[in-house]
C-alpha positions in Angstrom: 118.8 31.7 110.2 116.7 31.9 107.4 113.0 31.4 107.9 112.7 27.0 107.5 111.0 25.5 104.3 108.6 23.6 106.5 107.4 26.4 107.3 107.2 27.4 103.5 105.5 24.5 102.4 103.4 24.2 105.4 101.7 27.6 104.0 101.4 26.7 100.7 98.1 27.9 99.8 96.0 30.9 99.2 94.0 33.2 102.3 91.3 34.7 102.3 93.2 37.6 100.9 95.3 35.8 97.5 91.4 34.7 97.2 89.6 38.3 97.2 93.0 40.1 95.1 92.8 37.3 92.8 88.6 38.1 92.2 89.6 41.5 91.3 91.2 41.4 88.4 89.1 38.7 87.3 86.5 40.9 87.5 87.8 43.9 86.7 88.9 42.3 83.2 85.6 41.2 82.6 83.5 44.6 83.6 85.4 46.1 81.1 84.4 43.5 78.2 80.4 44.6 79.4 81.2 47.5 79.5 82.6 48.1 75.8 79.8 45.3 75.2 76.4 47.0 77.1 77.0 50.4 76.9 80.5 51.9 74.9 78.4 54.0 72.3 80.6 52.7 69.5 79.4 51.8 66.1 78.5 47.7 65.6 81.2 47.7 63.0 84.3 45.1 62.0 86.2 48.3 61.4 84.9 49.4 65.0 85.7 45.5 66.7 89.0 44.5 65.4 90.4 48.5 64.7 88.1 50.5 67.1 87.1 52.8 64.6 91.2 53.2 64.1 90.9 55.9 67.1 93.1 54.9 70.0 95.5 56.2 71.8 99.3 55.9 71.6 100.3 54.8 76.0 96.9 51.9 75.8 98.5 50.5 72.5 102.0 50.3 73.6 101.1 48.9 77.0 99.1 46.4 75.3 101.8 45.4 73.0 104.2 44.6 76.1 101.1 42.7 77.4 100.9 40.5 74.6 104.2 39.5 75.1 104.1 38.6 78.8 102.7 35.6 78.4 102.2 33.1 81.8 105.1 31.9 80.2 107.1 34.8 80.6 106.2 34.8 84.0 107.1 31.0 84.8 109.6 29.5 82.8 112.1 32.1 81.2 112.8 32.3 85.7 113.1 29.2 85.3 115.5 29.1 81.9 117.9 31.2 83.6 117.5 28.8 87.1 118.3 25.8 84.7 120.5 27.6 82.3 121.9 30.7 82.9 122.0 34.6 81.7 122.3 34.0 78.8 118.7 34.3 77.5 118.8 37.9 78.4 120.7 38.1 74.8 117.4 37.4 73.5 116.0 40.4 75.7 118.8 42.6 74.6 117.8 41.9 70.4 115.5 44.4 71.4 117.7 47.6 70.5 117.4 46.2 66.5 114.3 45.6 66.7 112.2 48.8 67.7 114.2 50.3 65.0 113.5 47.8 62.5 109.4 48.6 62.6 110.2 52.1 62.7 112.1 52.6 59.8 111.2 49.3 57.7 108.3 47.4 58.0 104.9 49.7 60.2 105.4 52.6 57.3 104.9 50.2 54.3 101.6 49.2 56.5 100.7 52.4 57.1 101.2 54.4 53.4 98.9 51.1 51.9 96.8 51.8 54.1 97.1 48.5 55.4 95.1 46.7 58.3 96.4 43.4 58.0 99.3 42.7 57.7 98.3 39.2 55.6 96.6 41.1 53.1 100.1 42.9 51.8 101.5 39.9 50.9 98.6 39.3 48.2 99.2 43.3 46.9 102.6 42.2 46.9 102.8 38.7 45.5 98.9 36.8 45.2 96.2 34.7 47.0 98.1 32.1 47.4 101.3 33.1 49.8 98.5 35.2 51.6 96.3 32.0 52.5 99.3 30.2 53.0 101.0 32.4 55.5 97.1 32.6 57.1 96.6 29.1 57.5 99.9 28.7 59.6 99.4 31.7 61.5 96.0 30.0 62.8 97.1 26.5 62.3 99.7 28.0 65.5 97.6 30.0 67.8 95.8 27.0 67.0 98.4 25.2 69.0 100.3 28.1 70.9 96.6 28.6 73.1 96.1 25.6 75.2 99.5 26.6 76.3 99.5 30.4 77.2 96.4 29.4 79.2 97.9 25.9 81.2 100.9 27.7 82.4 99.1 30.7 84.8 96.5 27.8 86.1 99.0 25.7 87.0 100.3 27.4 89.0 96.9 28.6 90.5 96.5 25.4 90.8 100.3 24.5 92.6 99.5 26.9 95.4 95.8 26.0 95.6 95.3 22.8 95.7 92.5 23.1 93.3 92.3 21.0 90.0 94.1 22.5 87.4 90.9 21.9 84.8 88.3 23.6 86.7 90.5 27.0 87.0 91.2 26.5 83.3 87.4 26.7 82.5 86.6 29.6 84.8 89.9 31.7 83.7 89.1 30.6 79.6 85.4 31.4 80.2 85.7 35.2 81.4 88.6 35.4 78.7 86.1 34.5 75.7 83.8 37.0 78.2 85.5 39.8 77.6 87.0 39.7 74.0 83.5 38.9 72.2 81.4 41.0 73.8 84.5 44.0 73.9 86.5 43.9 70.9 89.6 44.8 70.7 88.6 48.3 72.8 88.8 45.6 75.5 91.5 44.0 75.3 93.5 47.1 75.3 92.4 47.8 78.1 92.1 44.6 79.9 95.6 44.8 78.9 96.6 47.9 80.7 94.8 47.1 84.2 97.2 43.7 83.6 100.2 45.2 82.8 100.1 47.2 85.8 99.2 44.1 88.1 102.1 42.2 86.0 104.6 45.0 86.2 104.0 45.6 90.3 104.4 41.8 91.0 107.3 41.2 88.9 109.1 44.5 91.1 107.9 43.7 94.2 109.1 40.0 93.7 112.3 40.7 93.0 112.8 43.2 95.4 111.8 41.0 98.5 114.2 38.4 96.2 117.4 40.4 96.7 116.2 40.8 100.9 115.8 37.3 101.5 119.1 36.6 99.8 120.7 39.6 101.7 121.3 42.3 99.1 122.3 41.9 95.5 125.9 41.3 96.6 125.4 37.8 97.6 123.4 37.3 94.5 126.1 37.5 92.3 128.5 35.5 94.7 125.6 32.7 94.5 125.1 32.5 90.7 128.1 33.6 89.9 130.1 30.4 91.8 127.0 27.9 90.5 128.1 29.2 87.1 124.7 30.7 85.9 127.3 33.8 85.2 128.7 32.1 81.9 127.9 32.3 78.9 129.3 30.9 75.4 130.6 32.8 72.7 130.7 29.8 70.1 129.4 29.7 67.0 128.3 25.8 66.8 124.3 26.0 66.7 124.4 22.4 68.7 124.8 24.5 71.7 121.6 24.9 72.9 122.1 28.8 74.7 124.7 31.0 72.9 125.1 34.8 72.3 125.0 34.0 68.5 121.8 32.1 69.5 120.0 34.1 71.0 120.9 37.5 70.4 119.4 36.6 66.2 116.8 34.5 67.4 115.4 37.1 69.6 116.0 39.2 66.7 114.3 37.4 64.1 111.6 36.8 67.0 110.5 39.8 68.2 110.3 41.3 64.6 107.7 38.5 63.0 105.8 38.4 67.1 105.2 42.2 66.8 106.0 43.4 63.2 104.5 40.9 61.1 102.0 39.7 62.8 98.4 39.8 63.5 98.3 39.8 66.6 100.2 43.1 66.9 99.2 44.7 63.9 96.5 45.1 64.3 96.7 47.4 67.6 99.8 49.2 65.7 97.5 50.3 62.8 94.4 51.1 65.5 96.3 54.0 66.3 95.9 56.8 63.3 99.3 58.2 62.6 103.0 56.3 62.1 104.0 58.9 64.2 102.1 57.4 67.3 102.6 54.2 66.1 106.1 54.7 65.7 105.7 56.1 70.1 104.1 53.5 70.4 106.8 50.5 69.4 109.2 52.6 71.2 107.6 52.6 74.0 107.2 49.0 74.1 110.9 47.7 73.0 111.4 49.4 76.1 109.0 48.0 78.4 110.0 44.4 77.1 113.2 44.8 77.9 112.9 45.9 81.4 110.1 43.5 82.9 111.8 40.7 80.3 114.8 41.4 82.7 112.8 41.3 85.1 112.0 38.0 84.9 115.0 37.4 84.0 116.3 38.7 87.2 114.0 36.3 89.3 115.3 33.1 87.8 118.7 34.4 89.8 117.3 35.2 92.5 116.1 31.6 92.7 119.4 30.2 92.2 120.8 32.2 94.9 117.9 31.0 97.3 118.4 27.5 97.4 122.3 27.9 96.3 122.9 24.0 97.4 119.9 22.8 98.3 117.9 22.8 95.0 114.1 21.6 95.3 113.9 20.7 92.6 116.9 18.3 93.1 115.5 17.2 96.2 112.1 16.6 95.6 110.1 19.1 96.7 109.8 20.3 93.4 108.7 18.5 90.8 110.7 21.0 88.0 111.9 24.1 87.2 108.5 25.2 85.2 106.8 25.1 89.1 109.7 27.0 91.1 108.5 29.9 90.2 105.3 30.4 92.7 107.3 27.4 95.1 109.6 30.7 95.4 107.1 33.0 95.8 105.6 31.6 98.6 108.8 31.2 100.3 109.7 34.8 99.5 106.3 36.5 100.1 104.1 34.1 101.3 104.4 35.6 104.5 103.0 38.9 103.3 98.7 38.9 103.0 97.0 39.2 99.2 101.0 38.7 97.6 100.9 35.4 96.9 97.5 36.8 95.5 99.3 39.4 92.8 101.9 37.8 92.0 99.4 34.9 90.1 96.6 37.7 89.8 99.9 38.7 87.6 100.4 35.5 85.6 96.4 35.0 84.5 96.8 38.6 83.4 100.1 37.6 80.9 97.7 35.0 79.9 94.9 36.7 80.0 96.3 39.7 77.8 97.7 37.3 74.7 95.1 34.9 74.6 92.7 38.3 74.3 94.7 39.9 71.8 95.2 35.9 69.6 91.3 35.4 69.8 90.4 38.7 68.4 93.2 39.5 65.5 92.3 35.4 65.3 88.6 35.5 64.6 89.0 38.6 62.4 91.6 36.5 59.7 88.9 33.3 59.4 86.4 35.7 58.9 87.7 37.5 56.4 90.3 35.1 54.4 87.8 31.6 54.4 84.2 32.4 55.7 83.7 36.1 54.3 83.1 34.9 50.6 81.5 32.4 51.1 79.1 34.6 52.8 76.5 37.0 52.5 78.6 39.8 54.5 76.8 42.3 56.7 78.5 44.2 59.5 75.8 42.7 61.6 76.9 39.2 60.6 80.7 39.3 60.7 80.4 40.8 64.2 77.7 38.0 65.2 80.0 35.8 63.3 83.4 37.1 65.0 82.0 36.1 68.2 80.4 32.8 67.8 84.1 31.9 66.4 85.7 33.2 69.9 83.6 30.9 72.1 84.7 27.7 69.9 87.8 29.1 70.3 87.3 28.6 74.5 85.7 25.7 74.4 88.5 24.1 72.5 91.4 25.8 74.2 89.6 24.0 77.9 89.6 20.6 75.8 93.6 20.7 74.8 94.7 21.0 78.6 94.4 17.4 78.6 97.6 17.7 76.4 100.0 20.3 77.8 99.2 18.8 80.8 101.9 16.2 80.5 104.7 18.7 78.1 108.1 18.8 80.1 109.9 22.5 79.0 107.1 24.9 78.5 109.3 27.5 76.8 111.1 25.2 75.1 107.7 23.6 73.5 106.5 27.3 72.4 110.4 28.8 70.8 109.8 24.9 69.3 106.6 24.8 67.7 106.4 28.9 66.4 110.0 27.5 65.0 107.9 25.9 62.0 106.5 28.8 60.8 107.9 32.4 61.8 111.2 32.3 59.5 109.3 31.5 57.0 107.1 34.1 58.0 109.5 36.7 58.7 111.4 35.8 55.4 108.8 36.4 52.7 107.7 39.7 54.3 111.3 41.3 54.2 111.9 39.7 51.0 108.4 41.5 49.8 109.5 44.6 51.2 113.9 44.3 50.3 113.9 42.5 46.8 111.7 44.0 43.5 112.5 41.7 41.1 111.1 38.4 43.5 108.0 37.4 42.4 104.4 35.3 43.8 104.9 32.4 42.7 108.2 32.0 44.0 107.2 33.5 46.9 104.5 30.9 47.7 107.1 28.3 46.9 110.2 29.4 49.9 107.3 30.1 51.8 106.2 25.7 52.0 109.4 25.1 51.1 110.3 26.9 54.2 108.0 25.7 56.4 107.5 22.0 55.4 111.5 22.0 55.9 111.2 23.2 59.1 108.3 20.4 60.7 110.6 18.0 59.1 113.9 19.2 60.6 111.9 20.2 64.0 110.0 16.1 63.9 113.7 14.4 63.3 115.3 17.0 66.2 112.2 15.6 68.4 113.0 12.1 67.4 115.9 12.0 68.3 115.9 13.6 72.0 113.0 10.6 73.0 116.1 7.5 71.5 118.3 9.9 73.8 120.5 11.4 71.7 119.6 14.7 72.2 119.7 15.1 76.3 119.5 18.8 77.4 120.8 18.7 81.2 120.9 21.7 83.1 123.9 23.4 84.8 124.7 21.0 87.9 123.3 21.9 90.8 123.5 20.6 94.8 122.2 19.1 98.2 125.2 19.8 100.5 124.0 23.2 101.9 120.7 22.8 103.1 121.6 22.5 106.7 123.3 25.8 106.4 120.0 27.2 105.1 117.6 25.3 107.4 115.6 24.1 105.0 114.5 21.4 106.9 112.1 20.1 104.6 113.5 19.1 102.6 116.3 17.4 104.1 112.9 15.7 105.3 112.2 15.1 102.0 115.5 13.7 101.0 115.5 11.4 104.3 112.7 9.6 102.5 113.3 9.7 98.6 115.2 6.7 97.5 119.4 7.1 97.6 119.3 5.9 94.0 117.0 8.9 92.9 119.5 11.5 93.9 122.3 9.4 92.9 120.5 9.7 89.1 119.6 13.4 89.0 123.2 14.3 90.4 125.1 12.0 88.0 124.0 10.9 84.5 125.5 8.0 83.0 127.9 8.8 80.1 126.5 8.3 76.4 129.5 7.7 74.1 127.4 10.1 71.2 125.8 12.8 72.7 124.2 16.9 72.3 123.6 18.8 75.5 122.7 21.9 75.9 126.9 23.4 76.4 128.0 21.0 73.7 128.4 17.7 71.9 131.0 14.9 71.4 129.3 13.4 68.1 128.9 14.6 64.0 126.8 17.2 63.1 123.6 16.7 62.5 121.3 19.9 61.3 118.6 17.6 63.7 120.9 18.6 66.5 120.6 22.9 66.4 119.0 24.2 69.5 115.9 25.9 68.8 116.9 28.8 69.5 118.9 29.4 65.3 115.2 27.5 64.2 113.6 30.8 63.2 116.8 32.1 61.5 117.0 28.6 59.6 113.5 29.2 59.0 114.0 33.2 56.9 117.0 31.5 55.2 115.4 28.8 53.9 112.9 30.9 52.2 116.1 33.4 50.8 117.3 30.6 49.4 114.9 29.4 47.3 113.0 32.3 46.6 116.1 34.8 45.2 116.8 32.2 42.4 113.5 31.2 41.9 112.2 34.6 40.8 115.2 34.8 38.3 113.5 31.5 36.7 109.4 32.7 36.8 110.1 36.1 35.9 107.4 37.9 37.1 105.5 40.4 34.8 106.0 43.5 33.3 103.7 45.4 35.3 105.0 48.2 37.3 104.7 47.5 41.4 103.8 50.8 43.2 107.0 51.6 44.7 105.2 52.1 48.2 105.0 48.7 48.8 108.6 48.2 49.4 110.2 49.4 52.3 111.6 53.7 52.1 115.1 52.3 51.6 114.6 50.6 48.8 112.1 52.4 47.3 115.0 55.4 47.0 116.5 53.4 44.4 112.9 52.3 42.6 112.6 56.0 42.8 116.0 57.0 40.9 115.7 54.2 38.6 112.1 55.3 37.2 113.9 58.6 36.7 116.4 57.7 35.1 113.5 55.5 32.5 112.0 58.9 32.0 114.9 60.8 30.9 115.8 58.4 28.5 114.7 59.1 24.9 111.9 57.2 23.6 112.2 54.3 21.1 109.7 55.3 17.4 108.4 53.2 15.1 107.0 53.2 12.0 103.8 52.2 9.9 101.9 53.4 7.0 98.7 54.1 7.2 96.2 51.6 4.9 93.7 53.9 3.8 96.3 57.3 2.5 99.3 55.4 2.5 101.9 57.8 4.1 104.4 56.8 7.4 103.4 58.0 10.6 106.0 57.4 13.7 104.7 56.6 16.6 106.3 56.5 20.3 106.6 52.9 21.4 104.9 52.4 25.3 106.7 51.9 27.5 106.4 48.1 28.4 107.7 48.5 24.2 109.7 50.9 25.3 111.6 49.5 27.9 112.3 45.8 25.8 113.7 47.7 22.5 116.1 49.5 25.8 
């Protein structure tokens, strides 16, 4: 007989040991920032603050890159995703198999060979200042939208297991993150990430292992999830289906490419390594690390379903929504082990702290160099002071914005939807610059603006359709038929005190004549009904569809572009064409000198020669 959920609910709180474990994690993070801020023998320069003097080490950078991608959203919302919609999410994770070679052989060489420390600097060199400004602005606005969400998730988990006011927790933890990021710069961010990543990995593995034992072994886990339809995968090409193989794998490929290789948050760390060989090694380790830990997160969602198979805590009203299920499951599985719930909550906070600190550090550099430096007298000391003040201001902003984030329903869906506004445009314009020599600045900036505005229009209309009830993403079905078998008396008690109508409403939703659901649609196709996973793909397509024709309409200047601005694959063709042009005989022109009245034969310059050819 399994332990009663009644006991689980009674023990659903932190003990003294848990508070100590959590306090140690926060203290270590703050101490690292204090060390690099007050005791480290480093220069007070922007290069040191943002890039660590370009003397960072491979393994810490790789771990930091993994940690920055594993926000509290990954720890809390990915298990909720697979619990509700099945294992299909794993294909978004596995897309990293293609992302790593794309970054190491196509994108990162361009940054290193052009000595670029700010990835948006590339857009100015390749296209023009306007392209850089519009992409930088989208990065800043996107970061402002995402920061409060990243920090609210762990506060939500902590509040659920302790009962402490969620906004008080948010204030304390945001303050600690701001403290070590402001003082220590990129070195503090990277080394706190290393510590926090160890906490994350150990916690996720431990919860998964003990969860399997609690369910009764791997065979029992997969038996339950298969019976519940959580292993079913759709291979349909219908873009309205929420989670299909194609939508997840293609979207995942573009998402990871954009987040790791074309976003200053990660590029700043990659180029802080002294050589491109070290950067390639770091990216390979990063890809492997993301696949491992994200797979554990996805598997945890299946574990939760197997554990509560036939006795869904959400359906019973014990847990409010899927995003709150993970801390409940952890307390159920490892709550009897002193300190382990504290390790898990530390894991969630570690994930969010690493993401927040990375965003704050890179965002401070981008805002200063793009928007503040042109208007002040620049000195290294003044630049560092301005960036630190900016970090503090953003900390206050995150605390205040928690009041809005509290109202979101599905955090993971919210995140992917918000980033869908601009991520596709950013990935599209970078790849355009690296792959299409004919593309020019006017075409680039126009296509980026067109893509962002179009995606904003589509997303706003899609949200209106959600609100009107034309789109409804109901999860895969769950039941309460087996609660007596599991001896989950707390759930049974909760059911008996819940009005029957609400239970029926949860299990039998009314049939709507025209509706797009998570698994299909019975209405005419509308672009507003496509799943949010396709937003990034559509953003890239919009950039290329407009930029390439415009590049023929608005011809670029005859100025020869540096081959190093293109990916190595494209560069070969440019070099070959250049050699062929040089081997062709130059055209000549005859001129009569006015003084001597003699004829002189003069070769035309390269530009005139090319025109004649």
